[in-house]
C-alpha positions in Angstrom: -14.7 -7.4 23.2 -16.3 -10.7 22.0 -14.7 -12.5 19.0 -15.3 -16.0 17.7 -11.7 -17.4 17.5 -12.7 -20.0 14.9 -14.3 -17.3 12.7 -11.2 -15.0 13.0 -8.8 -17.8 12.3 -10.9 -18.8 9.2 -10.9 -15.2 8.0 -7.1 -14.9 8.5 -6.6 -18.1 6.5 -8.9 -16.8 3.7 -7.1 -13.4 3.6 -3.7 -15.1 3.7 -4.6 -17.2 0.7 -6.0 -14.1 -1.2 -2.9 -12.0 -0.5 -0.6 -14.9 -1.4 -2.2 -15.1 -4.9 -2.8 -11.3 -5.3 -0.6 -9.5 -7.9 -0.6 -6.0 -9.2 -1.0 -6.0 -12.9 2.2 -6.0 -15.0 3.0 -2.9 -17.0 2.0 -4.4 -20.3 -1.3 -5.7 -18.8 -2.4 -2.1 -18.0 -4.6 -0.6 -20.8 -2.9 2.0 -22.9 -5.7 3.0 -25.3 -7.1 6.0 -23.4 -9.8 5.5 -20.8 -12.2 8.1 -19.5 -12.3 9.0 -15.8 -15.2 6.7 -14.8 -13.5 3.8 -16.6 -10.2 4.5 -14.7 -12.1 4.6 -11.4 -13.7 1.2 -12.1 -10.4 -0.3 -13.3 -8.6 0.8 -10.2 -11.3 -0.7 -8.0 -10.5 -4.0 -9.6 -6.8 -3.6 -9.4 -6.8 -2.5 -5.7 -9.4 -5.1 -4.5 -7.6 -5.9 -1.2 -10.5 -5.1 1.0 -13.0 -7.8 2.1 -16.6 -7.1 1.0 -17.5 -6.0 4.6 -15.1 -3.0 4.4 -15.8 -1.7 0.9 -17.9 1.3 2.0 -14.9 3.5 1.2 -13.8 3.8 -2.3 -10.1 3.2 -3.0 -10.2 6.1 -5.5 -12.7 8.7 -6.7 -12.8 11.1 -9.7 -12.3 14.0 -7.3 -9.2 12.5 -5.9 -7.8 11.9 -9.4 -8.5 15.5 -10.3 -6.7 16.6 -7.1 -3.6 14.5 -8.0 -3.6 16.2 -11.4 -4.1 19.7 -9.9 -1.2 19.1 -7.4 1.1 17.7 -10.2 1.3 14.3 -8.5 -0.2 12.8 -11.6 0.5 13.9 -15.2 -2.4 15.6 -16.9 -4.7 13.4 -19.0 -4.5 13.7 -22.8 -7.8 15.0 -24.1 -9.6 13.8 -21.0 -8.2 10.3 -21.5 -5.9 8.4 -19.2 -3.3 6.0 -20.4 -1.0 3.3 -19.0 1.3 5.8 -17.4 -1.6 7.5 -15.6 -3.0 4.2 -14.3 0.5 3.0 -13.1 0.9 6.3 -11.2 -2.6 5.9 -9.7 -1.9 2.3 -8.6 1.2 3.4 -6.8 -0.4 6.6 -5.3 -3.5 4.7 -4.1 -1.4 2.1 -2.4 1.1 4.4 -0.8 -1.4 7.1 0.3 -2.6 4.7 3.0 0.6 5.3 4.8 2.2 8.5 3.4 1.0 12.1 3.1 0.5 13.4 -0.4 3.4 15.9 0.1 5.7 12.9 0.7 4.3 11.1 -2.3 5.2 14.1 -4.5 8.8 13.6 -3.4 8.8 9.9 -3.9 6.8 9.9 -7.2 7.3 13.1 -9.1 4.5 13.6 -11.5 6.8 14.6 -14.4 8.8 11.4 -14.9 9.4 10.1 -18.4 7.3 7.1 -19.4 10.3 4.8 -19.4 11.2 5.9 -15.8 7.6 5.3 -14.7 7.7 1.9 -16.3 10.9 1.0 -14.3 9.5 2.5 -11.1 6.2 0.7 -11.5 7.9 -2.7 -12.2 10.0 -2.2 -9.0 7.0 -1.2 -7.1 4.9 -4.2 -8.1 7.7 -6.6 -7.2 8.2 -4.8 -3.8 4.4 -5.0 -3.2 4.5 -8.7 -3.8 7.4 -9.2 -1.5 5.9 -7.1 1.2 2.6 -9.0 1.0 4.5 -12.3 1.5 6.4 -10.8 4.4 3.2 -9.5 5.9 1.6 -12.9 5.6 4.6 -14.6 7.4 4.5 -12.0 10.2 0.7 -12.4 10.8 1.1 -16.2 10.8 3.9 -15.9 13.4 2.1 -13.4 15.5 -1.2 -15.3 15.5 0.4 -18.7 16.0 -1.2 -19.2 19.4 -4.7 -18.5 17.9 -4.0 -21.2 15.3 -3.0 -23.6 18.1 0.6 -23.7 16.8 3.6 -24.2 19.1 5.5 -21.3 17.6 6.4 -18.5 20.0 7.6 -15.0 19.2 8.1 -11.8 21.1 4.8 -10.6 19.7 2.6 -13.7 20.1 -1.1 -12.8 20.7 -3.6 -14.9 22.4 -6.8 -13.4 21.0 -8.3 -11.0 18.5 -8.2 -7.8 20.7 -4.5 -8.3 21.2 -4.1 -8.8 17.4 -6.0 -5.6 16.7 -3.9 -3.5 19.2 -0.7 -5.0 17.9 -1.6 -4.4 14.3 -2.5 -0.8 15.1 0.7 -0.2 17.0 2.8 -1.7 14.2 1.0 0.3 11.6 1.8 3.5 13.6 5.5 2.5 13.9 5.7 1.6 10.2 4.1 4.9 9.1 6.4 6.9 11.3 9.4 4.9 10.0 8.5 5.7 6.4 7.9 9.4 7.1 11.2 9.7 9.0 13.1 8.2 6.1 11.3 10.5 3.7 12.4 13.5 5.8 16.0 12.6 5.2 15.7 13.1 1.4 18.4 15.5 0.2 20.1 15.6 3.6 23.7 14.8 4.5 25.5 14.0 7.8 26.4 17.7 7.9 22.8 19.0 7.8 20.6 15.9 8.6 20.6 16.3 12.4 22.4 14.2 15.0 23.0 10.5 14.6 24.3 10.1 18.1 22.7 7.3 20.0 21.4 8.5 23.4 22.2 6.3 26.4 
């Protein structure tokens, strides 16, 4: 593989700055006057604009996906074909989490029948957690890529070049997804019925 280190470092710095400033909208900033499907899709594209322009071939959300979330009861039904703040907050959380969790797990994590006040609390906590995770992610990338930035920081995961960074990111993503799914599978379990906790030697 052939990567221009200066270009990659420049892009990492640019993305770091973007993520550091990025915030999900606060609850009160989400429209609550009833949007039609196409307006919701456009709004979500703005809210979930993480992707660099080069990767935007895939839509973060489609009308078909929203209809599927309603059909599977992951999202409350629209009122007279209009979507309100509660729907949009659900969709922001769903679209973010579906990158890592299966829809069946999302149904456990975000039941589609929560009262609006519960959704408001869940969304506020989610937005704060999203911001903290973005900050943590930036710090970890900075540490991992220190050698690429000509920094004298060493960590267990230091990478020397872009292919190592790609492989490391893919492996970490796999572990992180597995970790989230394993935790979700423990929902409703106890020590009596949750399987062994014995550490194997």
